[in-house]
C-alpha positions in Angstrom: 84.4 92.3 99.8 83.3 91.5 103.3 84.4 88.2 104.9 84.0 86.5 108.3 87.3 84.9 109.3 87.4 81.2 110.3 91.0 81.6 111.5 93.2 84.3 113.0 95.8 85.8 110.6 97.9 88.8 110.0 97.0 90.9 106.8 98.9 94.0 105.8 100.2 94.4 109.4 96.8 94.1 110.9 95.6 91.2 113.1 92.4 89.7 111.8 90.6 87.6 114.4 88.5 84.4 113.9 84.8 85.0 114.1 85.0 88.7 113.2 84.0 90.4 109.9 86.5 92.5 107.8 86.5 94.3 104.5 89.3 93.1 102.2 90.1 93.2 98.5 88.1 90.8 96.3 91.0 88.8 94.9 92.3 88.0 98.4 88.8 87.3 99.7 88.2 84.7 97.0 91.5 82.9 97.7 90.6 82.8 101.5 87.1 81.5 100.8 88.4 78.8 98.5 90.9 77.8 101.2 88.3 77.8 103.9 90.1 80.6 105.8 87.1 82.8 105.6 83.4 82.9 104.6 81.7 85.5 102.4 79.4 87.8 104.3 76.1 88.3 102.4 75.3 92.0 102.4 71.6 92.8 102.9 70.3 95.6 100.8 68.8 98.6 102.7 66.6 99.4 99.8 64.1 96.7 100.7 
C-alpha cells in the first residue's frame, strides 16, 4: 500500500521522511493511517 508520511520515522532500518510517499505493507499502513502518522495515497488507474 502506498502512503504519504505526516511524520518522519524509521521503518525496517530505512528513514521515511514527512511529506514523501512510500510503499509499505498493508497492515502497517492501516495502523499508521489510523494513528494519523500517514495518509493513504489514492492510485490513479492508467487504463482510463
